C-alpha positions in Angstrom: 10.9 35.9 -21.0 11.9 38.2 -23.9 15.5 36.6 -23.8 14.0 33.1 -23.9 11.8 34.1 -26.8 14.7 35.6 -28.7 16.7 32.4 -28.1 14.0 29.9 -29.0 11.8 31.7 -31.6 12.4 29.6 -34.8 11.3 32.6 -37.0 9.9 30.2 -39.6 7.9 33.1 -41.0 11.0 35.0 -41.9 10.3 37.8 -39.5 13.3 39.5 -37.9 11.9 39.8 -34.4 13.7 41.1 -31.4 11.6 40.2 -28.4 13.5 42.4 -26.0 12.9 45.5 -28.2 9.2 44.5 -28.6 8.9 44.3 -24.8 10.6 47.7 -24.3 8.4 49.4 -26.9 5.2 47.8 -25.6 6.1 48.9 -22.0 6.8 52.4 -23.2 3.5 52.6 -25.1 1.5 51.1 -22.2 2.8 53.7 -19.8 2.0 56.5 -22.2 -1.5 55.0 -22.7 -2.3 55.2 -19.0 -1.2 58.9 -18.7 -4.5 60.6 -19.3 -2.8 64.0 -19.8 -1.3 62.5 -23.0 -4.7 61.1 -24.0 -6.2 64.5 -23.5 -3.6 66.0 -25.8 -4.2 63.3 -28.4 -8.0 64.0 -28.3 -7.4 67.7 -28.8 -5.0 67.0 -31.7 -7.4 64.5 -33.3 -10.2 67.2 -33.1 -7.9 69.9 -34.5 -6.8 67.7 -37.4 -10.4 67.3 -38.6 -11.4 70.9 -37.7 -8.6 72.5 -39.7 -7.8 70.0 -42.4 -11.2 68.4 -43.2 -14.0 70.8 -42.3 -16.6 69.0 -44.5 -16.0 65.7 -42.7 -15.7 67.5 -39.4 -19.4 68.4 -39.6 -20.3 64.7 -39.7 -18.2 63.5 -36.8 -18.1 64.5 -33.1 -15.1 64.5 -31.0 -15.9 65.1 -27.3 -14.4 68.2 -25.8 -11.6 67.8 -23.3 -11.3 69.7 -20.1 -7.5 69.9 -19.7 -7.7 72.1 -16.6 -9.5 69.2 -14.8 -7.5 66.4 -16.4 -4.6 64.7 -14.5 -2.4 61.7 -15.2 -5.1 59.5 -13.6 -8.3 61.2 -14.6 -9.5 62.2 -18.0 -12.4 64.7 -18.0 -14.3 65.0 -21.3 -17.7 66.2 -22.5 -20.5 63.7 -22.3 -21.7 62.9 -25.8 -24.9 60.8 -25.9 -25.4 58.3 -28.7 -26.2 54.8 -29.7 -23.4 52.3 -29.8 -22.2 51.6 -33.3 -23.0 47.9 -32.9 -26.7 48.6 -32.2 -27.6 48.6 -35.9 -31.4 48.2 -35.4 -31.6 51.2 -33.1 -29.5 53.2 -35.6 -31.9 52.2 -38.4 -34.9 53.1 -36.2 -33.4 56.6 -35.8 -33.6 56.9 -39.5 -29.8 57.0 -40.0 -28.6 55.9 -43.5 -26.3 53.0 -42.6 -24.6 53.2 -46.0 -23.8 56.8 -45.4 -22.6 55.9 -41.9 -20.3 53.3 -43.3 -18.9 55.7 -45.8 -18.3 58.5 -43.2 -16.6 55.9 -40.9 -14.4 54.6 -43.7 -13.6 58.1 -45.0 -12.7 59.2 -41.4 -10.3 56.3 -40.9 -8.7 56.7 -44.3 -8.3 60.4 -43.7 -6.7 59.7 -40.3 -4.3 57.2 -41.8 -3.4 58.8 -45.1 -3.7 62.5 -44.5 -3.2 63.1 -40.8 -0.8 60.3 -40.0 -2.5 60.1 -36.6 -5.4 57.9 -35.9 -7.8 56.6 -33.3 -6.6 53.1 -32.6 -9.3 52.0 -30.1 -12.5 51.9 -32.2 -14.7 49.8 -29.9 -18.4 50.4 -29.3 -17.7 52.3 -26.2 -15.8 54.9 -28.3 -18.0 55.0 -31.3 -21.6 56.1 -31.2 -24.2 57.5 -33.5 -26.7 60.3 -33.0 -29.2 62.0 -35.2 
Protein backbone atom coordinates (compact mmCIF):
# COMPACT_ATOMS: atom_id res chain seq x y z
CA UNK A 1 0.00 0.00 0.00
CA UNK A 2 2.81 2.40 0.89
CA UNK A 3 4.44 1.77 -2.51
CA UNK A 4 1.18 2.55 -4.28
CA UNK A 5 0.73 5.73 -2.29
CA UNK A 6 4.28 6.79 -3.11
CA UNK A 7 3.60 6.17 -6.78
CA UNK A 8 0.18 7.83 -7.04
CA UNK A 9 0.21 10.58 -4.40
CA UNK A 10 0.01 13.79 -6.47
CA UNK A 11 1.53 15.86 -3.62
CA UNK A 12 -0.46 18.92 -4.69
CA UNK A 13 0.16 20.40 -1.26
CA UNK A 14 3.91 20.52 -1.90
CA UNK A 15 4.71 18.03 0.88
CA UNK A 16 7.63 15.71 0.29
CA UNK A 17 6.02 12.53 1.65
CA UNK A 18 7.59 9.12 1.61
CA UNK A 19 4.76 6.73 2.47
CA UNK A 20 7.15 3.82 3.03
CA UNK A 21 9.06 5.78 5.66
CA UNK A 22 5.80 6.98 7.24
CA UNK A 23 4.60 3.37 7.50
CA UNK A 24 7.88 2.17 9.04
CA UNK A 25 7.94 5.00 11.61
CA UNK A 26 4.28 4.44 12.51
CA UNK A 27 4.86 0.71 12.91
CA UNK A 28 7.88 1.34 15.16
CA UNK A 29 5.96 3.82 17.34
CA UNK A 30 2.88 1.61 17.61
CA UNK A 31 4.93 -1.31 18.88
CA UNK A 32 6.59 0.99 21.41
CA UNK A 33 3.15 2.23 22.48
CA UNK A 34 1.95 -1.26 23.36
CA UNK A 35 5.00 -2.08 25.47
CA UNK A 36 3.82 -1.03 28.90
CA UNK A 37 7.32 -1.14 30.40
CA UNK A 38 8.15 1.79 28.11
CA UNK A 39 4.94 3.55 29.08
CA UNK A 40 5.86 3.09 32.75
CA UNK A 41 9.30 4.62 32.11
CA UNK A 42 7.65 7.53 30.31
CA UNK A 43 5.24 8.15 33.21
CA UNK A 44 8.15 8.18 35.66
CA UNK A 45 10.09 10.56 33.41
CA UNK A 46 7.03 12.81 33.05
CA UNK A 47 6.61 12.92 36.84
CA UNK A 48 10.33 13.60 37.39
CA UNK A 49 10.36 16.42 34.85
CA UNK A 50 7.72 18.33 36.79
CA UNK A 51 9.00 17.34 40.24
CA UNK A 52 12.56 18.51 39.59
CA UNK A 53 12.13 21.30 37.03
CA UNK A 54 8.77 22.84 37.94
CA UNK A 55 7.99 22.27 41.64
CA UNK A 56 5.41 25.10 41.77
CA UNK A 57 3.40 23.61 38.91
CA UNK A 58 4.02 20.08 40.25
CA UNK A 59 1.95 20.93 43.34
CA UNK A 60 -1.02 21.60 41.05
CA UNK A 61 -0.90 18.43 38.92
CA UNK A 62 -0.99 14.76 39.84
CA UNK A 63 0.88 12.04 38.03
CA UNK A 64 -0.20 8.57 39.17
CA UNK A 65 2.60 6.56 40.72
CA UNK A 66 3.89 3.61 38.73
CA UNK A 67 4.67 0.18 40.18
CA UNK A 68 7.54 -0.92 37.90
CA UNK A 69 8.13 -4.14 39.83
CA UNK A 70 4.60 -5.26 38.89
CA UNK A 71 4.59 -3.87 35.34
CA UNK A 72 5.27 -6.05 32.31
CA UNK A 73 5.18 -5.49 28.55
CA UNK A 74 1.46 -6.34 28.63
CA UNK A 75 0.36 -4.95 32.02
CA UNK A 76 0.85 -1.43 33.38
CA UNK A 77 0.26 -1.11 37.13
CA UNK A 78 -0.34 2.41 38.40
CA UNK A 79 -1.76 4.12 41.42
CA UNK A 80 -5.51 4.73 41.32
CA UNK A 81 -6.22 8.45 41.31
CA UNK A 82 -9.90 9.33 41.68
CA UNK A 83 -11.26 12.42 40.00
CA UNK A 84 -13.88 13.92 37.74
CA UNK A 85 -13.30 13.69 34.00
CA UNK A 86 -12.10 16.98 32.55
CA UNK A 87 -15.15 17.05 30.25
CA UNK A 88 -17.63 17.03 33.16
CA UNK A 89 -17.55 20.81 33.54
CA UNK A 90 -20.73 21.13 35.64
CA UNK A 91 -19.45 18.61 38.19
CA UNK A 92 -16.13 20.45 38.31
CA UNK A 93 -17.93 23.76 38.95
CA UNK A 94 -20.07 22.08 41.65
CA UNK A 95 -16.81 21.04 43.34
CA UNK A 96 -15.93 24.73 43.56
CA UNK A 97 -12.97 24.48 41.20
CA UNK A 98 -12.07 27.72 39.43
CA UNK A 99 -12.34 26.68 35.78
CA UNK A 100 -10.25 29.63 34.58
CA UNK A 101 -7.45 28.55 36.91
CA UNK A 102 -7.90 24.97 35.70
CA UNK A 103 -7.54 26.13 32.09
CA UNK A 104 -4.46 28.16 32.98
CA UNK A 105 -2.80 25.24 34.79
CA UNK A 106 -3.61 22.91 31.88
CA UNK A 107 -2.19 25.32 29.32
CA UNK A 108 0.89 26.03 31.43
CA UNK A 109 1.43 22.29 31.91
CA UNK A 110 1.34 21.61 28.16
CA UNK A 111 3.50 24.58 27.26
CA UNK A 112 6.01 23.50 29.90
CA UNK A 113 6.03 19.97 28.51
CA UNK A 114 6.57 21.21 24.97
CA UNK A 115 8.90 24.15 25.49
CA UNK A 116 10.92 23.20 28.57
CA UNK A 117 10.87 19.44 28.86
CA UNK A 118 10.71 18.51 25.18
CA UNK A 119 8.66 15.53 26.33
CA UNK A 120 4.89 15.63 26.48
CA UNK A 121 1.76 13.64 27.20
CA UNK A 122 0.28 13.07 23.75
CA UNK A 123 -2.92 11.27 24.78
CA UNK A 124 -4.93 13.95 26.61
CA UNK A 125 -8.41 12.37 26.52
CA UNK A 126 -10.94 12.48 29.40
CA UNK A 127 -9.85 9.06 30.62
CA UNK A 128 -6.37 10.47 31.22
CA UNK A 129 -7.28 13.91 32.58
CA UNK A 130 -9.28 14.32 35.76
CA UNK A 131 -9.89 17.00 38.36
CA UNK A 132 -10.01 16.66 42.12
CA UNK A 133 -10.39 19.17 44.87
